[in-house]
C-alpha positions, 0 to 999 in steps of 0.5 A, a space after each residue: 500500500 502507498 505510504 500515508 499522505 503520498 500522491 500516487 504517480 500515473 503510469 507515465 510518471 506524471 502525478 495522478 488525479 486529485 482524489 476527493 471524498 464526498 461523504 453525504 447521506 443524500 444522493 443528490 449531493 453526490 450527483 450535483 458535486 459530480 456534475 459541477 466538477 466534471 471538467 475540473 482541473 488544477 495544475 493539469 491534474 483532473 479530479 477523481 471523486 470517491 463517494 461514501 453515504 455514511 461515516 462508516 463507509 467513509 472510514 473504509 475509504 479513508 483506510 484503503 485510499 491513503 492519498 485523498 486530498 479533500 473530504 467534503 463532509 456532511 455533519 448529520 448522517 447516521 446520527 446528528 454528530 456522525 460527521 464531527 465524530 468522523 473528523 475526530 476519528 480521521 485525525 486522532 485514530 487514523 492519524 491522517 493530518 494531511 487530508 483537508 476537511 471541508 464541513 458542509 452542513 444543511 443544519 448549522 444549528 447542529 454544528 455552530 461554525 465558531 464552536 466546530 472550528 475551535 473544537 475540531 481540526 477542520 479546514 473549511 466550514 460551509 452551509 449548503 444553502 450558500 454554495 453556488 458553483 463559484 463558491 463550490 469552486 473556491 472550496 475545492 481550489 483552496 483545499 487542493 492548493 493547501 493539500 498540495 503545499 502541505 505535501 510539498 513541505 512533507 516530501 521535502 522533510 521526508 527527503 531530508 530525513 531519508 538523506 540524513 538517515 541514508 548518510 548515517 547508514 553509509 557512514 556506518 557501513 563504511 566504518 565496518 568495511 575498514 575493519 577488513 584487512 584482506 582484499 577478499 573479505 573487503 570485497 565481499 563485505 563491500 558488496 553486501 553493505 552497499 546492496 543493503 544500504 540501497 535495498 537492492 536485490 539484483 546482481 552485484 559484482 566486484 572485479 579487478 583488472 591490471 591496468 586500464 588496458 584490461 577493461 578494453 577487452 584485451 589479451 587473455 591475461 587481461 580478463 576481469 578477475 571476479 573478487 566477489 559477487 552477490 548472489 555468490 557465484 564461483 569466481 571462474 564464472 564469466 560475467 554476463 554480457 551487459 555487466 561486462 560491457 558496462 564495466 568496459 565502458 566505465 573503465 574506458 571513461 575512467 569514471 563512475 556512473 550509471 549505465 542504463 540499469 547498471 551503476 559502475 564504480 571505478 576505483 583506480 589505485 597507486 598500484 597497477 590494479 583497477 577495481 570496478 563495481 557493478 550493481 544491477 537494478 539501480 533504475 529502480 532507485 531514486 535520485 536520493 539513493 543515487 546520491 548516497 551511492 556516489 557518496 559511498 563510492 567516494 568514501 570507499 575509493 580511499 579504502 580500496 587504494 589502501 587495501 590494494 597497497 597493503 595487499 601489494 606489500 603482503 604479496 611482495 613479502 609472500 613472494 620473497 618468503 616463498 623464494 627464500 623457502 625455495 632456495 633452502 629446499 633447492 639447496 637440500 636437493 628437494 627441488 619442487 613445490 614442497 613449500 607451496 604444498 605445505 603452505 596451502 595445506 597448513 592454511 586449509 588445516 588452520 581454517 578447519 581448526 577454527 582460526 580466523 581467515 587473517 590468522 590462517 593467512 599468517 600461517 600460510 605466509 609463514 610456512 615456507 620459512 620453517 626450514 630457513 635454518 638449513 641455509 647454514 647447514 653444511 652441504 656434506 650434511 644436508 645433501 648426504 644420501 646415506 644415514 647421518 652419523 651422531 655428530 652429523 645428526 647434531 649439526 642437522 638438529 641445529 637448524 631450528 635454532 638457527 632459523 629462529 635466530 635469523 627471524 626472531 625479533 621482528 614486529 611483523 606478524 608473518 615474520 614473528 610467526 615464521 620465527 616460532 614455526 622455524 623454532 618449534 616445527 620439530 617438537 613432538 607432543 610427548 616431549 621427545 622432539 627438538 630443540 627444546 623438548 616441548 610438550 603438548 600445548 607448550 608447542 605453539 599451534 602454528 608449529 603443530 599445524 606445520 608439523 602435520 602438513 610437513 610430515 604428510 608432504 615429506 612422506 608423500 613425495 620423494 626426498 634425496 634419501 627415500 622414495 615417495 610412500 604410498 598414500 595408505 602407508 602415509 596415513 597409517 604412519 600419521 595415525 600411529 604417531 598421532 598423540 605422540 609426535 603429532 597433534 591428534 586433532 590436527 591429524 583428524 582434520 587432515 583425514 577429514 580434508 584429505 580430498 583437499 590435500 590430494 588436490 593440492 598435491 596434484 596442483 603443485 606436483 613436482 
Protein backbone atom coordinates (compact mmCIF):
# COMPACT_ATOMS: atom_id res chain seq x y z
CA UNK A 1 0.00 0.00 0.00
CA UNK A 2 1.16 3.51 -0.74
CA UNK A 3 2.58 5.39 2.25
CA UNK A 4 0.12 7.66 4.03
CA UNK A 5 -0.13 11.10 2.52
CA UNK A 6 1.79 10.39 -0.69
CA UNK A 7 0.49 11.24 -4.14
CA UNK A 8 0.39 8.23 -6.45
CA UNK A 9 2.04 8.91 -9.83
CA UNK A 10 0.32 7.92 -13.04
CA UNK A 11 1.95 5.13 -15.10
CA UNK A 12 3.70 7.68 -17.33
CA UNK A 13 5.42 9.26 -14.31
CA UNK A 14 3.05 12.27 -14.04
CA UNK A 15 1.08 12.90 -10.87
CA UNK A 16 -2.30 11.18 -10.78
CA UNK A 17 -5.70 12.87 -10.32
CA UNK A 18 -6.72 14.78 -7.22
CA UNK A 19 -8.75 12.39 -5.09
CA UNK A 20 -11.71 13.93 -3.28
CA UNK A 21 -14.05 12.01 -0.99
CA UNK A 22 -17.68 13.16 -0.84
CA UNK A 23 -19.42 11.97 2.34
CA UNK A 24 -23.16 12.61 2.49
CA UNK A 25 -26.26 10.51 3.01
CA UNK A 26 -28.16 12.39 0.28
CA UNK A 27 -27.55 11.05 -3.23
CA UNK A 28 -28.46 14.40 -4.79
CA UNK A 29 -25.38 15.97 -3.16
CA UNK A 30 -23.16 13.37 -4.84
CA UNK A 31 -24.82 13.91 -8.22
CA UNK A 32 -24.54 17.70 -8.07
CA UNK A 33 -20.90 17.54 -6.98
CA UNK A 34 -20.09 15.18 -9.87
CA UNK A 35 -21.82 17.48 -12.35
CA UNK A 36 -20.15 20.70 -11.08
CA UNK A 37 -16.61 19.27 -11.16
CA UNK A 38 -16.95 17.12 -14.29
CA UNK A 39 -14.30 19.07 -16.23
CA UNK A 40 -12.37 20.44 -13.26
CA UNK A 41 -8.55 20.55 -13.41
CA UNK A 42 -5.87 22.08 -11.21
CA UNK A 43 -2.16 22.14 -12.11
CA UNK A 44 -3.01 19.98 -15.12
CA UNK A 45 -4.49 17.23 -12.92
CA UNK A 46 -8.14 16.17 -13.17
CA UNK A 47 -10.42 15.30 -10.27
CA UNK A 48 -11.37 11.78 -9.12
CA UNK A 49 -14.44 11.78 -6.89
CA UNK A 50 -14.89 9.00 -4.33
CA UNK A 51 -18.27 8.52 -2.68
CA UNK A 52 -19.45 7.41 0.77
CA UNK A 53 -23.05 7.60 2.04
CA UNK A 54 -22.27 7.20 5.72
CA UNK A 55 -19.48 7.83 8.20
CA UNK A 56 -18.74 4.09 8.38
CA UNK A 57 -18.36 3.86 4.59
CA UNK A 58 -16.09 6.91 4.72
CA UNK A 59 -13.84 5.22 7.28
CA UNK A 60 -13.38 2.25 4.94
CA UNK A 61 -12.46 4.50 2.03
CA UNK A 62 -10.02 6.58 4.12
CA UNK A 63 -8.30 3.42 5.33
CA UNK A 64 -8.00 1.95 1.82
CA UNK A 65 -7.09 5.09 -0.14
CA UNK A 66 -4.26 6.99 1.59
CA UNK A 67 -3.77 9.87 -0.87
CA UNK A 68 -7.13 11.60 -0.55
CA UNK A 69 -6.61 15.36 -0.75
CA UNK A 70 -10.02 16.59 0.41
CA UNK A 71 -13.04 15.25 2.31
CA UNK A 72 -16.29 17.16 1.65
CA UNK A 73 -18.23 16.07 4.72
CA UNK A 74 -21.83 16.34 5.87
CA UNK A 75 -22.45 16.62 9.61
CA UNK A 76 -25.79 14.88 10.13
CA UNK A 77 -25.92 11.33 8.73
CA UNK A 78 -26.41 8.15 10.84
CA UNK A 79 -26.52 10.43 13.86
CA UNK A 80 -26.62 14.16 14.43
CA UNK A 81 -22.84 14.22 15.01
CA UNK A 82 -21.63 11.49 12.60
CA UNK A 83 -19.57 13.96 10.56
CA UNK A 84 -17.89 15.51 13.62
CA UNK A 85 -17.08 12.06 15.02
CA UNK A 86 -15.57 11.11 11.65
CA UNK A 87 -13.32 14.20 11.79
CA UNK A 88 -12.00 13.21 15.22
CA UNK A 89 -11.51 9.58 14.12
CA UNK A 90 -9.63 10.66 10.98
CA UNK A 91 -7.25 12.93 12.86
CA UNK A 92 -6.73 11.01 16.11
CA UNK A 93 -7.31 7.33 15.30
CA UNK A 94 -6.28 7.11 11.66
CA UNK A 95 -3.59 9.74 12.25
CA UNK A 96 -4.20 11.47 8.92
CA UNK A 97 -3.16 15.10 9.42
CA UNK A 98 -2.68 15.80 5.73
CA UNK A 99 -6.15 15.45 4.22
CA UNK A 100 -8.12 18.70 4.03
CA UNK A 101 -11.64 18.52 5.53
CA UNK A 102 -14.42 20.85 4.45
CA UNK A 103 -17.54 20.58 6.59
CA UNK A 104 -20.75 21.12 4.57
CA UNK A 105 -23.91 21.22 6.62
CA UNK A 106 -27.56 21.81 5.86
CA UNK A 107 -28.33 22.17 9.60
CA UNK A 108 -25.90 24.75 11.02
CA UNK A 109 -27.73 24.71 14.31
CA UNK A 110 -26.49 21.18 14.94
CA UNK A 111 -22.86 22.30 14.45
CA UNK A 112 -22.35 26.02 15.13
CA UNK A 113 -19.46 27.30 13.00
CA UNK A 114 -17.39 29.01 15.71
CA UNK A 115 -17.57 26.06 18.09
CA UNK A 116 -16.77 23.49 15.39
CA UNK A 117 -13.76 25.43 14.08
CA UNK A 118 -12.36 25.62 17.62
CA UNK A 119 -13.11 22.07 18.74
CA UNK A 120 -12.41 20.10 15.54
CA UNK A 121 -9.44 20.02 13.16
CA UNK A 122 -11.28 21.07 10.00
CA UNK A 123 -10.13 23.41 7.22
CA UNK A 124 -13.37 24.92 5.95
CA UNK A 125 -16.98 25.31 7.08
CA UNK A 126 -19.84 25.98 4.67
CA UNK A 127 -23.62 25.93 4.77
CA UNK A 128 -25.06 24.01 1.84
CA UNK A 129 -27.63 26.74 1.15
CA UNK A 130 -24.89 29.30 0.39
CA UNK A 131 -22.97 27.09 -2.02
CA UNK A 132 -23.27 28.14 -5.63
CA UNK A 133 -20.88 26.94 -8.36
CA UNK A 134 -18.46 29.82 -7.76
CA UNK A 135 -18.21 29.20 -4.02
CA UNK A 136 -18.06 25.44 -4.59
CA UNK A 137 -15.01 26.02 -6.84
CA UNK A 138 -13.45 28.25 -4.18
CA UNK A 139 -13.80 25.50 -1.55
CA UNK A 140 -12.24 22.96 -3.90
CA UNK A 141 -9.32 25.04 -5.16
CA UNK A 142 -8.41 26.38 -1.71
CA UNK A 143 -8.42 22.89 -0.21
CA UNK A 144 -6.42 21.27 -3.02
CA UNK A 145 -3.79 24.00 -3.03
CA UNK A 146 -3.46 23.67 0.73
CA UNK A 147 -3.01 19.90 0.40
CA UNK A 148 -0.51 20.37 -2.43
CA UNK A 149 1.62 22.81 -0.41
CA UNK A 150 1.50 20.70 2.76
CA UNK A 151 2.57 17.61 0.81
CA UNK A 152 5.42 19.54 -0.82
CA UNK A 153 6.72 20.51 2.62
CA UNK A 154 6.21 16.95 3.87
CA UNK A 155 8.03 15.43 0.89
CA UNK A 156 10.93 17.84 1.38
CA UNK A 157 11.10 16.85 5.06
CA UNK A 158 10.96 13.15 4.15
CA UNK A 159 13.72 13.55 1.56
CA UNK A 160 15.85 15.42 4.07
CA UNK A 161 15.27 12.69 6.65
CA UNK A 162 15.97 9.96 4.12
CA UNK A 163 19.19 11.61 3.04
CA UNK A 164 20.34 12.16 6.62
CA UNK A 165 19.34 8.63 7.59
CA UNK A 166 20.97 7.29 4.43
CA UNK A 167 24.20 9.15 5.18
CA UNK A 168 24.23 7.62 8.66
CA UNK A 169 23.81 4.17 7.13
CA UNK A 170 26.56 4.90 4.61
CA UNK A 171 28.95 6.05 7.34
CA UNK A 172 28.13 3.02 9.47
CA UNK A 173 28.62 0.68 6.51
CA UNK A 174 31.87 2.42 5.53
CA UNK A 175 33.27 2.20 9.07
CA UNK A 176 32.55 -1.51 9.24
CA UNK A 177 34.34 -2.02 5.91
CA UNK A 178 37.55 -0.52 7.29
CA UNK A 179 37.70 -3.45 9.71
CA UNK A 180 38.51 -5.79 6.82
CA UNK A 181 42.20 -6.24 6.07
CA UNK A 182 42.08 -8.96 3.45
CA UNK A 183 41.04 -7.98 -0.07
CA UNK A 184 38.63 -10.89 -0.49
CA UNK A 185 36.86 -10.14 2.81
CA UNK A 186 36.75 -6.43 1.99
CA UNK A 187 35.28 -7.09 -1.44
CA UNK A 188 32.59 -9.42 -0.13
CA UNK A 189 31.76 -7.08 2.76
CA UNK A 190 31.59 -4.08 0.43
CA UNK A 191 29.07 -5.72 -1.89
CA UNK A 192 26.86 -6.87 0.96
CA UNK A 193 26.91 -3.46 2.67
CA UNK A 194 26.23 -1.37 -0.41
CA UNK A 195 23.35 -3.58 -1.56
CA UNK A 196 21.86 -3.47 1.95
CA UNK A 197 22.17 0.33 2.10
CA UNK A 198 20.30 0.66 -1.21
CA UNK A 199 17.92 -2.27 -0.59
CA UNK A 200 18.97 -3.80 -3.92
CA UNK A 201 18.15 -7.45 -4.54
CA UNK A 202 19.57 -7.96 -8.03
CA UNK A 203 23.10 -8.87 -9.08
CA UNK A 204 26.22 -7.12 -7.85
CA UNK A 205 29.81 -7.89 -8.81
CA UNK A 206 33.23 -6.56 -7.88
CA UNK A 207 36.05 -7.17 -10.35
CA UNK A 208 39.67 -6.24 -10.76
CA UNK A 209 41.95 -5.76 -13.75
CA UNK A 210 45.63 -5.00 -14.00
CA UNK A 211 45.91 -1.67 -15.72
CA UNK A 212 43.30 0.26 -17.65
CA UNK A 213 44.09 -1.74 -20.78
CA UNK A 214 42.41 -4.68 -19.12
CA UNK A 215 39.00 -3.09 -19.43
CA UNK A 216 39.17 -2.79 -23.19
CA UNK A 217 38.74 -6.50 -23.81
CA UNK A 218 42.43 -7.01 -24.46
CA UNK A 219 44.63 -10.07 -24.27
CA UNK A 220 43.68 -13.24 -22.47
CA UNK A 221 45.62 -12.23 -19.35
CA UNK A 222 43.64 -9.02 -19.06
CA UNK A 223 40.20 -10.53 -18.35
CA UNK A 224 38.24 -9.33 -15.34
CA UNK A 225 39.12 -11.10 -12.11
CA UNK A 226 35.95 -11.53 -10.03
CA UNK A 227 36.66 -10.61 -6.39
CA UNK A 228 33.11 -11.03 -5.11
CA UNK A 229 29.56 -11.38 -6.38
CA UNK A 230 26.04 -11.22 -4.96
CA UNK A 231 24.39 -13.64 -5.15
CA UNK A 232 27.58 -15.62 -4.56
CA UNK A 233 28.83 -17.43 -7.64
CA UNK A 234 32.10 -19.21 -8.45
CA UNK A 235 34.77 -16.65 -9.35
CA UNK A 236 35.58 -18.58 -12.51
CA UNK A 237 32.13 -17.97 -13.99
CA UNK A 238 32.20 -15.48 -16.81
CA UNK A 239 30.43 -12.14 -16.43
CA UNK A 240 27.07 -11.50 -18.02
CA UNK A 241 27.46 -9.57 -21.31
CA UNK A 242 25.62 -6.44 -20.10
CA UNK A 243 27.73 -6.25 -16.95
CA UNK A 244 30.93 -6.77 -18.90
CA UNK A 245 30.05 -4.06 -21.41
CA UNK A 246 29.14 -1.58 -18.66
CA UNK A 247 32.40 -2.34 -16.84
CA UNK A 248 34.39 -1.89 -20.04
CA UNK A 249 32.77 1.47 -20.79
CA UNK A 250 33.38 2.76 -17.26
CA UNK A 251 36.99 1.60 -17.44
CA UNK A 252 37.49 3.31 -20.77
CA UNK A 253 35.98 6.53 -19.39
CA UNK A 254 37.91 6.12 -16.12
CA UNK A 255 34.87 7.33 -14.19
CA UNK A 256 31.96 6.05 -12.11
CA UNK A 257 28.44 6.46 -13.43
CA UNK A 258 25.07 4.96 -14.31
CA UNK A 259 24.89 2.89 -17.50
CA UNK A 260 21.24 2.08 -18.19
CA UNK A 261 20.11 -0.05 -15.27
CA UNK A 262 23.67 -0.61 -14.01
CA UNK A 263 25.78 1.54 -11.71
CA UNK A 264 29.52 1.13 -12.22
CA UNK A 265 32.02 2.37 -9.67
CA UNK A 266 35.57 3.00 -10.94
CA UNK A 267 38.36 2.78 -8.33
CA UNK A 268 41.94 3.32 -9.56
CA UNK A 269 44.83 2.90 -7.15
CA UNK A 270 48.50 3.69 -6.79
CA UNK A 271 49.17 0.08 -7.76
CA UNK A 272 48.81 -1.14 -11.37
CA UNK A 273 45.36 -2.56 -10.48
CA UNK A 274 41.95 -1.02 -11.15
CA UNK A 275 38.84 -2.16 -9.27
CA UNK A 276 35.33 -1.89 -10.72
CA UNK A 277 31.96 -2.31 -9.03
CA UNK A 278 28.78 -3.11 -10.98
CA UNK A 279 25.28 -3.06 -9.47
CA UNK A 280 22.19 -4.07 -11.45
CA UNK A 281 18.76 -2.69 -10.68
CA UNK A 282 19.68 0.94 -9.97
CA UNK A 283 16.98 2.05 -12.41
CA UNK A 284 14.53 1.27 -9.63
CA UNK A 285 16.11 3.62 -7.09
CA UNK A 286 15.55 7.35 -6.91
CA UNK A 287 17.85 10.37 -7.02
CA UNK A 288 18.46 10.35 -3.25
CA UNK A 289 19.74 6.76 -3.34
CA UNK A 290 21.91 7.55 -6.36
CA UNK A 291 23.45 10.43 -4.41
CA UNK A 292 24.05 8.11 -1.44
CA UNK A 293 25.63 5.59 -3.81
CA UNK A 294 28.04 8.23 -5.09
CA UNK A 295 28.91 9.31 -1.51
CA UNK A 296 29.51 5.69 -0.57
CA UNK A 297 31.64 5.14 -3.67
CA UNK A 298 33.85 8.13 -2.97
CA UNK A 299 34.33 7.10 0.66
CA UNK A 300 35.45 3.58 -0.25
CA UNK A 301 37.81 4.71 -3.01
CA UNK A 302 40.44 5.61 -0.40
CA UNK A 303 39.90 2.29 1.37
CA UNK A 304 40.42 0.42 -1.90
CA UNK A 305 43.65 2.24 -2.58
CA UNK A 306 44.99 1.50 0.91
CA UNK A 307 43.97 -2.14 0.93
CA UNK A 308 45.46 -2.72 -2.53
CA UNK A 309 48.74 -1.13 -1.45
CA UNK A 310 48.69 -3.29 1.66
CA UNK A 311 47.93 -6.34 -0.48
CA UNK A 312 50.83 -5.44 -2.78
CA UNK A 313 53.18 -5.31 0.22
CA UNK A 314 51.86 -8.63 1.53
CA UNK A 315 52.15 -10.25 -1.91
CA UNK A 316 55.72 -8.96 -2.28
CA UNK A 317 56.57 -10.19 1.21
CA UNK A 318 54.96 -13.55 0.48
CA UNK A 319 56.86 -13.95 -2.79
CA UNK A 320 60.17 -13.18 -1.09
CA UNK A 321 59.40 -15.67 1.67
CA UNK A 322 58.50 -18.34 -0.87
CA UNK A 323 61.66 -17.67 -2.85
CA UNK A 324 63.77 -17.98 0.29
CA UNK A 325 61.96 -21.21 1.15
CA UNK A 326 62.53 -22.50 -2.37
CA UNK A 327 66.21 -21.56 -2.11
CA UNK A 328 66.55 -23.65 1.07
CA UNK A 329 64.71 -26.60 -0.47
CA UNK A 330 66.81 -26.46 -3.65
CA UNK A 331 69.97 -26.49 -1.52
CA UNK A 332 68.80 -29.70 0.07
CA UNK A 333 68.20 -31.24 -3.38
CA UNK A 334 64.43 -31.23 -2.79
CA UNK A 335 63.54 -29.25 -5.88
CA UNK A 336 59.80 -28.84 -6.42
CA UNK A 337 56.77 -27.34 -4.77
CA UNK A 338 57.25 -28.62 -1.21
CA UNK A 339 56.94 -25.19 0.41
CA UNK A 340 53.91 -24.29 -1.72
CA UNK A 341 52.10 -27.52 -0.89
CA UNK A 342 52.94 -27.14 2.80
CA UNK A 343 51.69 -23.55 2.82
CA UNK A 344 48.37 -24.40 1.19
CA UNK A 345 47.76 -27.48 3.33
CA UNK A 346 48.63 -25.73 6.59
CA UNK A 347 46.27 -22.89 5.59
CA UNK A 348 43.45 -25.38 5.00
CA UNK A 349 44.12 -27.09 8.33
CA UNK A 350 44.24 -23.74 10.13
CA UNK A 351 40.80 -22.81 8.81
CA UNK A 352 39.43 -26.26 9.69
CA UNK A 353 40.85 -25.85 13.20
CA UNK A 354 38.78 -22.68 13.59
CA UNK A 355 41.37 -19.95 13.15
CA UNK A 356 40.22 -16.67 11.62
CA UNK A 357 40.89 -16.03 7.94
CA UNK A 358 43.55 -13.49 8.95
CA UNK A 359 45.37 -15.91 11.27
CA UNK A 360 45.15 -18.74 8.75
CA UNK A 361 46.69 -16.43 6.15
CA UNK A 362 49.58 -15.69 8.53
CA UNK A 363 50.18 -19.45 8.83
CA UNK A 364 50.19 -19.81 5.05
CA UNK A 365 52.63 -16.94 4.54
CA UNK A 366 54.96 -18.03 7.35
CA UNK A 367 55.07 -21.76 6.47
CA UNK A 368 57.75 -21.55 3.72
CA UNK A 369 60.28 -20.30 6.30
CA UNK A 370 60.05 -23.36 8.54
CA UNK A 371 63.42 -24.76 7.36
CA UNK A 372 65.22 -21.43 6.83
CA UNK A 373 67.89 -22.52 9.33
CA UNK A 374 69.08 -25.16 6.85
CA UNK A 375 70.67 -22.35 4.88
CA UNK A 376 73.54 -22.54 7.39
CA UNK A 377 73.76 -26.37 7.37
CA UNK A 378 76.87 -27.67 5.54
CA UNK A 379 76.29 -29.42 2.20
CA UNK A 380 78.10 -32.51 3.44
CA UNK A 381 75.35 -33.00 5.99
CA UNK A 382 72.38 -31.53 4.10
CA UNK A 383 72.96 -33.47 0.88
CA UNK A 384 74.15 -36.76 2.37
CA UNK A 385 72.15 -39.65 0.90
CA UNK A 386 73.20 -42.28 3.45
CA UNK A 387 72.46 -42.23 7.17
CA UNK A 388 73.91 -39.41 9.28
CA UNK A 389 76.47 -40.06 11.99
CA UNK A 390 75.76 -38.95 15.54
CA UNK A 391 77.88 -35.83 15.05
CA UNK A 392 76.22 -35.03 11.71
CA UNK A 393 72.80 -35.50 13.28
CA UNK A 394 73.69 -32.95 15.95
CA UNK A 395 74.63 -30.49 13.19
CA UNK A 396 71.34 -31.15 11.35
CA UNK A 397 69.34 -30.69 14.56
CA UNK A 398 70.69 -27.18 14.94
CA UNK A 399 68.64 -25.80 12.02
CA UNK A 400 65.51 -24.93 14.11
CA UNK A 401 67.58 -22.74 16.43
CA UNK A 402 69.45 -21.20 13.51
CA UNK A 403 66.16 -20.45 11.77
CA UNK A 404 64.79 -18.84 14.92
CA UNK A 405 67.88 -16.69 15.32
CA UNK A 406 67.56 -15.47 11.73
CA UNK A 407 63.90 -14.49 12.10
CA UNK A 408 63.47 -13.60 15.79
CA UNK A 409 62.84 -10.04 16.92
CA UNK A 410 60.62 -8.90 14.03
CA UNK A 411 57.44 -6.98 14.84
CA UNK A 412 55.85 -8.13 11.59
CA UNK A 413 53.19 -10.79 12.34
CA UNK A 414 54.25 -13.08 9.48
CA UNK A 415 57.97 -12.97 10.34
CA UNK A 416 57.24 -13.37 14.06
CA UNK A 417 55.07 -16.41 13.27
CA UNK A 418 57.78 -17.79 10.96
CA UNK A 419 60.34 -17.48 13.78
CA UNK A 420 58.13 -19.54 16.10
CA UNK A 421 57.40 -22.13 13.41
CA UNK A 422 61.07 -22.46 12.47
CA UNK A 423 61.96 -22.97 16.15
CA UNK A 424 59.24 -25.48 17.06
CA UNK A 425 58.23 -27.47 13.98
CA UNK A 426 60.36 -30.48 15.07
CA UNK A 427 58.93 -30.58 18.60
CA UNK A 428 56.74 -33.59 19.47
CA UNK A 429 53.68 -33.80 21.67
CA UNK A 430 55.32 -36.30 24.04
CA UNK A 431 58.39 -34.07 24.57
CA UNK A 432 60.80 -36.22 22.55
CA UNK A 433 61.26 -33.59 19.84
CA UNK A 434 63.96 -30.95 19.47
CA UNK A 435 65.50 -28.46 20.12
CA UNK A 436 63.59 -27.57 23.35
CA UNK A 437 61.77 -30.79 24.19
CA UNK A 438 58.42 -29.00 24.46
CA UNK A 439 55.29 -31.00 25.29
CA UNK A 440 51.62 -30.75 24.32
CA UNK A 441 50.13 -27.29 24.19
CA UNK A 442 53.52 -25.76 25.06
CA UNK A 443 54.18 -26.23 21.35
CA UNK A 444 52.62 -23.30 19.50
CA UNK A 445 49.52 -24.15 17.47
CA UNK A 446 51.17 -22.77 14.32
CA UNK A 447 54.06 -25.21 14.74
CA UNK A 448 51.68 -28.12 15.38
CA UNK A 449 49.78 -27.29 12.18
CA UNK A 450 53.00 -27.04 10.17
CA UNK A 451 54.29 -30.32 11.61
CA UNK A 452 51.27 -32.25 10.28
CA UNK A 453 51.49 -30.58 6.87
CA UNK A 454 55.28 -31.12 6.72
CA UNK A 455 55.15 -34.81 7.66
CA UNK A 456 52.30 -35.50 5.21
CA UNK A 457 54.12 -33.81 2.34
CA UNK A 458 57.55 -35.24 3.19
CA UNK A 459 56.23 -38.79 3.22
CA UNK A 460 54.03 -38.32 0.14
CA UNK A 461 56.94 -37.13 -2.04
CA UNK A 462 60.41 -38.40 -2.85
CA UNK A 463 63.40 -36.98 -0.99
CA UNK A 464 67.10 -37.45 -1.72
CA UNK A 465 67.24 -40.20 0.90
CA UNK A 466 63.91 -42.00 0.17
CA UNK A 467 61.16 -42.60 -2.44
CA UNK A 468 57.59 -41.36 -2.03
CA UNK A 469 55.38 -43.51 0.21
CA UNK A 470 52.01 -44.89 -0.96
CA UNK A 471 49.11 -42.86 0.41
CA UNK A 472 47.78 -45.66 2.61
CA UNK A 473 51.21 -46.04 4.26
CA UNK A 474 51.40 -42.26 4.84
CA UNK A 475 48.01 -42.19 6.52
CA UNK A 476 48.76 -45.29 8.59
CA UNK A 477 52.01 -43.78 9.88
CA UNK A 478 50.39 -40.45 10.72
CA UNK A 479 47.71 -42.21 12.73
CA UNK A 480 50.38 -44.26 14.51
CA UNK A 481 52.26 -41.11 15.65
CA UNK A 482 49.08 -39.17 16.41
CA UNK A 483 49.19 -38.19 20.09
CA UNK A 484 52.93 -38.85 20.48
CA UNK A 485 54.52 -36.86 17.66
CA UNK A 486 51.60 -35.07 16.00
CA UNK A 487 48.55 -33.28 17.43
CA UNK A 488 45.70 -35.84 17.13
CA UNK A 489 43.06 -33.17 16.49
CA UNK A 490 45.02 -31.79 13.55
CA UNK A 491 45.69 -35.30 12.19
CA UNK A 492 41.96 -35.93 12.31
CA UNK A 493 41.34 -32.65 10.47
CA UNK A 494 43.78 -33.83 7.79
CA UNK A 495 41.80 -37.06 7.38
CA UNK A 496 38.56 -35.06 7.09
CA UNK A 497 40.15 -32.77 4.48
CA UNK A 498 42.09 -35.43 2.60
CA UNK A 499 40.44 -34.56 -0.73
CA UNK A 500 41.76 -31.00 -0.41
CA UNK A 501 45.22 -32.29 0.50
CA UNK A 502 45.32 -34.55 -2.57
CA UNK A 503 44.05 -31.71 -4.78
CA UNK A 504 46.92 -29.55 -3.52
CA UNK A 505 49.38 -32.36 -4.33
CA UNK A 506 48.04 -32.60 -7.87
CA UNK A 507 48.02 -28.84 -8.41
CA UNK A 508 51.62 -28.43 -7.27
CA UNK A 509 53.12 -31.72 -8.38
CA UNK A 510 56.93 -31.84 -8.62
